[in-house]
GUVEXPA-515002 format. One record per residue: x negated, y, z negated of N, C-alpha, C in turn; residue number from 1. Coordinates in pm, 1 decimal. Atoms other than C-alpha are relative to their C-alpha. Layout:
BEGIN
NODE       nxx       nyy       nzz      caxx      cayy      cazz       cxx       cyy       czz    n
NODE         X         Y         Z         X         Y         Z         X         Y         Z  NUM
...
END
This chain:
BEGIN
NODE       nxx       nyy       nzz      caxx      cayy      cazz       cxx       cyy       czz    n
NODE     -71.2      50.5     -48.1   -1312.3    1845.4    1639.7      93.6     -81.6     -94.0    1
NODE     -80.3      89.8      90.6    -995.4    1691.5    1436.6      19.3    -136.7      89.3    2
NODE     -41.6     153.1     -44.4    -953.5    1319.2    1507.0      88.2     -65.5     -61.5    3
NODE    -110.9     105.2      37.6    -680.7    1068.3    1464.8     -16.5     -42.8    -156.9    4
NODE      11.0      34.3     110.8    -831.8     967.3    1157.9     -10.3     114.7     -78.5    5
NODE     -49.7     -95.8     103.6    -867.8    1318.2     983.1     153.6      19.6     -15.8    6
NODE    -147.3     -50.2      16.5    -513.4    1377.4    1078.5      70.1    -112.9    -119.2    7
NODE     -52.3     118.5      83.4    -423.9    1052.5     884.9     -24.8      13.4    -142.5    8
NODE      55.2     -32.8     155.7    -635.4    1166.3     579.0      70.8     104.0     -31.8    9
NODE     -97.1     -88.4      29.4    -457.7    1495.1     602.6     142.0      -9.6     -57.7   10
NODE     -92.6      37.6      61.5    -133.6    1356.4     608.0      39.3     -50.4    -117.1   11
NODE     -16.1      86.8     119.4    -191.0    1120.3     347.6     -14.4      97.4    -134.7   12
NODE      19.4     -91.8     139.6    -332.0    1394.8     124.6     108.1      90.7     -32.0   13
NODE    -150.9     -84.0      23.8      -9.2    1627.1     198.4     106.8     -40.0     -51.4   14
NODE    -107.8      91.6      55.0     247.1    1356.5     103.6     -30.6      -1.2    -137.0   15
NODE       7.3      29.1     151.1      67.1    1272.8    -233.6      18.8     179.8     -61.2   16
NODE      24.5    -108.8      53.5      33.5    1656.7    -296.0     160.6      65.7     -37.3   17
NODE    -128.8     -58.6      13.1     410.0    1698.9    -243.6      79.6     -98.6    -108.8   18
NODE     -59.1      61.7     141.0     494.2    1428.7    -534.1     -10.3      61.3    -128.4   19
NODE     -28.4     -49.8     132.2     617.8    1556.8    -840.0      19.4     -92.3    -133.8   20
NODE      22.1     108.6     151.2     483.0    1324.9   -1125.8    -159.5      21.4     -17.1   21
NODE     113.4     -49.6      60.8     227.7    1400.1   -1344.0    -144.3     -88.4      28.3   22
NODE     103.7     107.1     -50.0      44.7    1060.0   -1284.3     -70.2      30.7     138.2   23
NODE      31.9     -48.7    -137.0      27.8    1131.7    -932.8     -83.0     141.7      18.5   24
NODE     116.1    -125.3      24.4    -125.9    1480.8    -999.0     -99.8      15.0     -40.0   25
NODE     136.5      36.5      52.9    -377.8    1384.3   -1197.0     -97.2     -87.0     105.7   26
NODE      56.1      67.1    -119.0    -484.2    1110.0    -927.3     -38.6      90.6     102.6   27
NODE      44.0     -90.7    -116.7    -475.4    1364.6    -657.4    -126.4     106.5     -18.8   28
NODE     112.2    -111.6      27.4    -668.0    1628.1    -857.4    -137.9     -91.0      -4.5   29
NODE     156.8      84.4      24.7    -963.0    1374.2    -938.1     -47.9     -47.0     137.7   30
NODE      58.8      22.5    -140.0   -1034.1    1281.1    -579.9     -60.1     101.9      74.6   31
NODE      66.4     -97.2     -82.7   -1279.9    1458.2    -384.9      34.9     -46.2     151.3   32
NODE     -44.5      -2.5    -113.0   -1113.9    1487.2     -57.2     -98.5      10.9     128.6   33
NODE     104.5     -40.9     -83.5   -1421.6    1597.4     135.9    -109.8    -162.9      26.9   34
NODE      56.8     136.1       5.8   -1526.9    1222.3     210.2     -56.8     -25.0     169.4   35
NODE      50.4      23.9    -122.0   -1771.1    1105.4     485.8      96.8    -122.6      74.7   36
NODE     -86.5      95.2     -81.9   -1562.9     930.3     785.9     -98.8    -139.2      22.1   37
NODE      67.7     124.4     -41.9   -1667.4     552.7     869.0      57.5     -14.1     156.4   38
NODE     -40.8      59.2    -155.2   -1673.7     418.1    1226.3      54.5    -138.8     -25.5   39
NODE     -30.8     134.4     -11.8   -1439.5      97.2    1208.6      78.4     -37.2     125.1   40
NODE     -67.9      47.5    -108.6   -1344.5    -116.6    1489.1     175.4       0.0     -31.8   41
NODE    -116.2      27.8       7.8    -947.2    -131.3    1521.2       3.5    -170.1      -8.3   42
NODE     -42.9     140.5      46.0    -758.4    -435.5    1381.7     131.8      -3.4       4.3   43
NODE    -137.5      21.4       6.0    -398.5    -449.9    1467.7      55.7    -132.5     -96.7   44
NODE     -68.9      94.7      21.7    -170.4    -700.2    1303.0     158.0     -22.6      -5.6   45
NODE    -169.9      -1.4     -52.2     190.8    -859.8    1385.8      74.6      66.2     -98.3   46
NODE     -86.2     -65.5     103.5     328.5    -689.9    1078.6      28.6     160.8      30.5   47
NODE     -26.4    -124.0     -11.4     288.3    -353.2    1214.3     119.9      45.2     105.6   48
NODE    -134.8     -65.0     -73.5     621.8    -347.2    1433.2      97.5      35.1     -90.1   49
NODE     -93.8     -55.4      98.8     794.4    -304.1    1113.9     -23.0     152.4     -54.0   50
NODE      11.1    -150.2      12.5     662.3      82.5    1111.8      94.3      62.7      68.1   51
NODE    -122.5    -108.0     -56.7     928.5     180.2    1346.9     114.9     -10.5     -78.5   52
NODE    -125.8       3.5      59.9    1196.7      72.1    1119.8     -66.3     113.2    -130.0   53
NODE      78.5    -117.9      78.1     962.7     252.0     843.0      12.8     125.2      18.1   54
NODE      -0.4    -158.6     -67.8     938.6     572.1    1039.6     132.6      41.3       7.9   55
NODE    -139.9     -65.4      12.4    1331.7     577.8    1035.3      66.9      -7.1    -125.3   56
NODE     -59.2      25.6     112.8    1387.0     477.7     694.5     -82.6     119.0    -114.6   57
NODE      46.0    -104.3     133.8    1121.2     740.2     495.2      52.8     125.7     -20.4   58
NODE     -76.5    -125.8      58.3    1227.3    1011.9     324.6     -74.7     111.6      85.3   59
NODE      38.7    -124.7     -72.0    1161.3    1373.0     490.0    -166.9      49.7      -2.6   60
NODE     163.8     -62.1      50.2     830.4    1450.4     306.3    -110.9     -87.3      40.2   61
NODE      84.3      84.6     -49.4     683.4    1130.0     423.4     -15.2     -32.8     160.5   62
NODE     -16.6       9.8    -149.0     810.7    1130.6     788.7    -124.5      21.0      71.2   63
NODE     101.8     -33.9     -77.2     502.7    1313.8     907.7    -134.0     -92.7     -30.4   64
NODE      82.4      90.6      -3.2     257.8    1048.3     784.2      50.5    -134.0      43.6   65
NODE     -36.9     119.8     -45.4     466.7     758.8     851.4      24.5       6.2     141.3   66
NODE       1.9       4.2    -169.4     528.1     876.7    1211.8    -126.1     -20.9      90.3   67
NODE     132.1      28.1     -57.1     157.7     903.1    1268.3     -51.4    -138.7      15.7   68
NODE      49.5     111.2      56.3      93.6     549.4    1123.3      50.7     -62.7     118.7   69
NODE     -80.9      53.4    -114.2     359.1     429.6    1395.7     -54.7      19.9     125.7   70
NODE      34.0     -19.4    -121.9     256.2     604.3    1684.6    -150.9     -56.8      24.9   71
NODE     169.5      21.6     -17.4    -153.3     534.6    1623.1      -2.6    -136.8     -38.6   72
NODE      16.0     129.1     111.1     -91.5     190.5    1458.2     -83.0     -95.3      53.4   73
NODE     104.6      90.4     -39.5    -312.1       5.6    1685.1    -152.1      27.7      17.2   74
NODE     164.5     -68.8      20.1    -628.0     238.7    1615.5     -48.6     -12.7    -112.5   75
NODE      52.3      -7.8     145.8    -661.6     179.1    1268.6     -30.7    -137.6     -12.1   76
NODE      34.3     118.7      54.7    -820.5    -109.0    1091.4      84.5     -42.3    -137.7   77
NODE    -104.6      41.9      82.0    -533.0    -306.5     930.6     -90.0    -132.6     -66.2   78
NODE      46.1     119.6      83.0    -636.5    -582.4     661.1      93.8     -95.3     -49.1   79
NODE     -76.7      77.7      87.3    -502.3    -878.9     479.5    -110.1     -62.6    -109.7   80
NODE      74.3      54.0      79.7    -625.3   -1001.1     155.7     -25.7    -165.9     -26.3   81
NODE     -40.2     144.7      28.8    -481.2   -1353.0     150.5      -7.5     -73.1     138.6   82
NODE     -28.0      98.3    -113.9    -464.5   -1646.1     388.3     110.1     -57.2       0.2   83
NODE    -124.6     101.7       1.9    -201.8   -1892.4     493.0      -6.1    -106.0    -110.9   84
NODE       9.9      95.9     123.4    -295.5   -2118.3     191.2      36.0      69.2     -98.2   85
NODE     -60.2     -64.1     108.8    -226.6   -1864.3     -47.3     168.8      13.9       2.0   86
NODE    -140.8       1.1       4.9     144.0   -1777.9      18.3      90.2     -41.9     115.8   87
NODE     -96.1      52.0    -118.3     242.1   -1926.8     354.6      -8.6     106.4     121.7   88
NODE      -0.4     -57.7    -125.6     254.8   -1846.7     728.4      84.6     127.4      14.0   89
NODE    -103.2     -91.1     -31.8     596.0   -1636.1     700.3     -53.4     159.8     -83.1   90
NODE      58.3     -95.8      83.2     421.3   -1413.6     427.5    -106.2      65.0      50.9   91
NODE     117.3     -51.5     -80.2      91.4   -1347.7     642.5      77.8      77.7     107.2   92
NODE     -64.0     -52.9     -90.3     306.1   -1272.5     934.9      50.1     138.5     -16.6   93
NODE     -65.8    -135.8      40.0     478.7    -987.4     745.9     -72.1      65.7    -103.0   94
NODE      59.3     -46.2      79.0     220.7    -862.4     563.7    -161.7      84.3      28.3   95
NODE     150.6     -38.6     -52.0    -106.6    -630.0     592.4      12.3     141.6     -81.7   96
NODE      29.6    -117.1      36.5    -243.2    -296.2     456.0    -118.2      71.7      95.0   97
NODE      71.6    -100.3     -93.8    -433.6     -11.3     603.0     -80.3      89.5    -156.1   98
NODE     101.1     -81.2      86.3    -746.4     149.1     361.6     -19.8     119.1      67.3   99
NODE      46.9    -115.4     -34.9    -738.6     493.3     422.4    -131.2      35.7     -54.3  100
NODE     119.1     -52.7      79.3   -1034.1     569.0     175.5     -40.0    -123.7    -103.6  101
NODE      26.6     101.5     118.5   -1225.9     356.2     -54.8    -144.8     -56.6      51.4  102
NODE     101.1     102.7     -14.7   -1498.3      71.2     -32.7     -45.9     -53.4     161.1  103
NODE     -22.0      55.0    -149.7   -1401.1     -33.3     334.2      93.9      47.3      86.2  104
NODE     -77.5     -99.4     -70.3   -1175.8     232.9     429.6     -54.6      74.5     128.1  105
NODE      54.5    -109.3     -94.5   -1177.3     473.5     720.2     -88.3     138.0     -44.1  106
NODE      92.3    -126.6      80.9   -1342.6     746.1     479.1     -54.8    -116.2    -134.2  107
NODE      83.8      49.4      87.2   -1596.3     629.3     226.1      14.5      85.0    -137.7  108
NODE      26.8     -33.5     145.6   -1527.2     649.1    -173.5     -21.0    -108.8     -47.1  109
NODE      30.0     104.3     103.7   -1680.2     441.0    -428.7      73.5      11.2    -123.8  110
NODE     -33.1      -6.2      92.9   -1472.3     574.1    -686.3     167.3     -43.5      -5.9  111
NODE    -153.7      26.6     -23.5   -1091.2     543.0    -555.2      32.1     -62.5     109.2  112
NODE     -79.5      42.3    -162.4    -909.0     324.7    -288.7     117.7      30.6      21.9  113
NODE    -128.1     -21.7     -11.5    -596.4     445.7    -141.8      39.6     -35.6     136.8  114
NODE     -79.7      14.6    -156.3    -374.5     341.4     179.0     125.5     -11.4      -6.5  115
NODE    -145.2      30.6     -21.1     -77.3     173.9     283.4      26.8    -152.1       2.3  116
NODE     -59.5     152.4      -9.3      94.5    -170.4     247.6      95.4     -25.4      82.0  117
NODE    -132.7      80.8     -59.2     346.5    -339.4     460.3      22.9    -132.9     -54.6  118
NODE     -83.8     155.0     -20.2     579.6    -624.4     397.9     147.1      22.5      50.7  119
NODE    -106.9       6.6     -72.5     831.7    -716.9     623.1     134.2     -51.7     -92.8  120
NODE    -110.4      39.8      82.1    1180.4    -816.1     519.9      19.2    -158.4     -59.4  121
NODE     -37.7     117.7      93.0    1304.7   -1103.2     267.6    -167.0     -59.7      17.7  122
NODE     164.5      62.5      41.8     927.5   -1149.1     172.5     -19.4      36.3    -149.2  123
NODE      58.4      -9.6     144.9     824.5   -1224.0    -184.7    -175.2      17.3      -3.4  124
NODE     152.8     -32.8      43.1     483.6   -1075.9    -289.2     -39.7     -80.5    -138.1  125
NODE     -22.9      74.9     132.6     426.9   -1323.2    -587.3     -57.5      74.0    -117.0  126
NODE      78.2     -73.2     103.3     295.2   -1209.3    -919.0    -129.1     -45.3      -8.4  127
NODE     153.2       3.3     -34.1     -63.3   -1126.1    -909.2     -49.3     125.3    -114.8  128
NODE      62.9    -100.0     102.5    -286.0    -900.2   -1131.2    -141.0      58.7      66.9  129
NODE     117.3     -15.0     -76.0    -610.8    -719.3   -1053.5     -72.6     102.6    -143.3  130
NODE      70.8     -95.0     120.0    -867.1    -504.1   -1300.3      53.3     167.5       4.7  131
NODE     -55.6    -134.1     -50.3    -777.4    -188.9   -1102.6     111.7      57.4     -42.0  132
NODE    -161.5     -86.9      -1.8    -502.8      65.3   -1212.8      40.4     -15.1     120.3  133
NODE     -67.1     -17.2    -112.5    -256.4      77.6    -930.2     102.2      76.6     -37.9  134
NODE    -111.6     -38.1      12.7     -22.3     323.7    -849.1      60.0       6.5     150.7  135
NODE    -109.6      18.7    -106.3     272.5     268.1    -592.1      90.6      99.0      30.2  136
NODE    -129.2     -35.6     -42.2     488.3     484.6    -394.3      47.0     -49.7     137.3  137
NODE     -66.7      45.8     -97.4     725.7     327.8    -191.6      31.2      97.9     109.5  138
NODE     -65.7    -116.3    -117.9     816.1     528.6     137.0      96.9     -40.0      68.5  139
NODE    -141.5      46.6     -42.1    1111.4     299.0     213.8      53.8     -56.3    -124.9  140
NODE     -81.9      92.3     132.1    1367.8     187.9     -41.9      46.8    -130.4      -4.2  141
NODE     -62.4     138.5      -2.5    1543.7    -124.7    -128.4     -67.6    -116.2     -58.6  142
NODE     109.1     102.0      40.2    1243.6    -323.1    -250.6      13.8     -28.6    -156.1  143
NODE      20.1      19.5     158.9    1247.3    -486.7    -605.6     -99.2     -38.5     -44.0  144
NODE     118.0      22.3      84.5     955.0    -467.3    -828.6      34.4     -35.5    -114.2  145
NODE     -34.2      58.8     164.5     884.0    -638.0   -1159.0    -158.8      -7.9     -30.2  146
NODE     118.2      15.0      39.0     584.5    -598.8   -1370.8       8.2     -91.1    -175.3  147
NODE       5.3      40.9     130.5     496.7    -781.3   -1692.7     101.4    -155.9     -10.9  148
NODE    -129.1      96.2      38.7     770.9   -1009.2   -1827.7     115.9      59.7      27.4  149
NODE    -115.4     -50.5      -8.3    1045.3    -793.0   -1722.2      60.3     -44.8     132.2  150
NODE     -63.2      35.8    -126.3    1324.7    -845.2   -1426.4     -39.8      93.8     106.7  151
NODE      12.8     -81.0    -143.3    1294.7    -732.6   -1070.9     110.0     118.3     -17.3  152
NODE     -86.6    -138.4      12.1    1432.2    -363.7   -1049.6     -22.4      59.7     149.6  153
NODE      -3.6     -96.9    -141.2    1507.0    -200.2    -720.5     -68.2     152.6       5.5  154
NODE      26.0    -131.2      40.6    1315.6     126.4    -665.6      13.2      54.5     168.7  155
NODE     -69.7    -111.0     -85.4    1391.2     425.8    -435.2    -171.1      36.6      69.5  156
NODE     129.0     -74.2     -87.8    1171.4     585.2    -169.7     -42.4     130.5     -61.5  157
NODE      46.9    -107.6      73.9     935.7     830.6    -343.2     -20.1     -25.9    -139.4  158
NODE      45.0      13.1     128.3     964.2     658.6    -676.8    -159.1     -49.7     -36.6  159
NODE     112.4      33.0      43.7     629.1     626.5    -860.0      17.2    -126.5     -73.3  160
NODE      66.4     140.6      79.2     515.3     246.1    -981.4     -99.6      16.9     -36.9  161
NODE     128.5      15.2      57.3     257.8     222.8   -1206.0     -10.7    -134.1     -43.2  162
NODE      41.8     111.5      55.9      69.7     -80.1   -1299.2    -143.5      13.7     -49.9  163
NODE     118.1     -24.6      69.7    -193.0     -91.5   -1556.4     -82.9    -107.1      55.1  164
NODE     104.6     131.2       0.9    -506.5    -284.0   -1562.7      26.6    -135.0     -33.2  165
NODE     -24.6     141.4      15.6    -460.4    -684.5   -1526.1     152.7     -12.0     -30.5  166
NODE    -143.0      23.7      42.4     -77.4    -634.5   -1581.9      69.1     -87.9     126.2  167
NODE     -58.2      65.3    -106.6     119.2    -900.5   -1355.2     105.6      94.0      53.7  168
NODE     -98.2     -72.2     -66.9     335.6    -731.9   -1092.5      21.2     -93.1     127.2  169
NODE     -59.1      67.7    -133.2     553.0    -866.8    -797.1     104.2      95.7      68.0  170
NODE     -61.6     -94.8     -81.2     759.0    -718.5    -517.6      73.3    -131.7      67.6  171
NODE     -83.0      76.3    -116.4    1039.2    -866.0    -284.4      90.6      86.0      50.4  172
NODE     -65.1     -95.1     -61.0    1191.6    -702.1     -21.0     149.4     -59.5      36.3  173
NODE    -129.3      33.5     -47.2    1561.8    -733.4     127.4      11.4      -1.1     139.3  174
NODE     -24.2       1.6    -174.1    1703.8    -674.1     456.6     -75.5     112.2      52.0  175
NODE     108.8     -84.9     -63.9    1435.7    -387.3     530.6    -143.7     -20.1     -56.9  176
NODE     125.2      24.2      48.9    1082.5    -366.6     538.7     -55.3      72.9    -128.0  177
NODE      33.8    -119.8      82.4     863.0    -197.2     270.7    -134.7      52.4      57.6  178
NODE     114.6     -82.5     -44.8     607.8      43.4     356.7     -22.5      71.9    -129.1  179
NODE      53.1     -81.8     135.8     412.2     172.7      18.5    -102.1      59.1      12.8  180
NODE     135.7     -58.6     -18.2     149.2     409.8     -25.3     -62.2     -55.9    -138.7  181
NODE      70.4      39.0     151.5    -106.1     291.8    -310.8    -118.9      77.3     -11.5  182
NODE     147.7     -22.9      57.0    -410.3     395.5    -503.2     -45.9     -69.5     -99.2  183
NODE      66.1     106.3      92.6    -644.7     178.9    -692.4    -118.2     101.4     -54.3  184
NODE     112.0     -78.0      52.7    -885.8     333.3    -947.2      -1.8     -73.3    -120.7  185
NODE      37.8      68.4     118.6   -1095.4     207.8   -1241.5     -26.8    -111.7     -38.8  186
NODE      29.2     145.1     -33.6   -1172.1    -137.2   -1119.0     -82.5      -2.1     120.0  187
NODE      60.2      33.8    -137.2   -1335.1    -321.8    -840.4      94.6      -0.4     101.7  188
NODE    -104.9     -68.9     -97.8   -1170.5    -147.1    -541.6       9.0     -85.3     123.6  189
NODE     -40.1     123.6    -118.5   -1187.8    -462.9    -301.7       7.7    -133.9     -59.8  190
NODE     -27.9     139.3      84.7   -1109.9    -724.5    -552.6     107.9     -83.0      64.5  191
NODE    -130.3      82.4     -63.4    -864.8   -1001.8    -402.9      76.7     -22.8    -173.4  192
NODE     -74.0     -14.5     114.2    -600.9    -999.8    -660.1      20.1    -129.3     -40.4  193
NODE      -7.2     153.4      72.7    -563.8   -1316.4    -912.5     154.0     -24.1      -1.5  194
NODE    -132.9      36.1      -5.5    -253.2   -1492.3    -863.2      59.9     -66.6    -155.8  195
NODE     -14.0      39.3     129.2     -67.8   -1539.6   -1200.8      34.6    -158.0       1.6  196
NODE     -36.2     160.7     -14.8     -25.5   -1898.0   -1318.2     115.1     -22.4      -5.0  197
NODE    -142.1      32.1      22.4     326.8   -1859.1   -1403.0      79.1     -12.6     155.1  198
NODE     -46.6      43.3    -108.2     352.6   -1832.9   -1008.3     -42.9    -126.3      68.9  199
NODE      29.6     128.5     -65.8     176.3   -2139.1    -931.9      94.3     -89.9     -61.4  200
NODE    -130.1      64.7      49.1     447.8   -2304.9   -1152.2     117.9      26.8      77.9  201
NODE    -101.0     -52.6     -78.1     691.9   -2147.2    -948.7      84.9      93.7     -35.0  202
NODE     -80.0    -105.5      42.1     815.2   -1866.8   -1110.6      38.7     112.6     127.6  203
NODE     -23.2    -111.8    -100.7     964.9   -1547.7    -878.0     -13.9     -61.7     144.7  204
END
């Protein structure tokens, strides 16, 4: 019997398979999609109300995935890496992620982690870095992304954003929320990101 979790993994895979990008194609080809399921208790978060708007904004190829997320939002185990002491209450109230598969996701995978990130409107995700290589695909447009010493640059829905290992990066939303698909590989899959020293000095 197909469960809502199987459907989530299926739609996640189907969307990734539709992305015409060499880096994404390579990542998808390297994943063993026959993953064992985990039994996890649901853990809703306050940021999930942004999924309604994300479902309206998502491009056609991503709508099946985003609509499922919005409909079944309270059935999944959402998480937060940070606490209020890290970035403040406003950030925490508008931030969360769902690991579809990985070392702590709904499906077990010790080689790669992938899932979805939510940021509400008018939120800055400050400069941070981690060992794992990261591939992001925003499913809503309008968010600005920065990498290394570069400037913030607005990215469209479906545009692939690549962060190499230990490269600082940041995001800031405007008047719309961000829903982004992510893939982590090549490093600790449950690592809390390091906040860049420049951020502690007030940059970004």
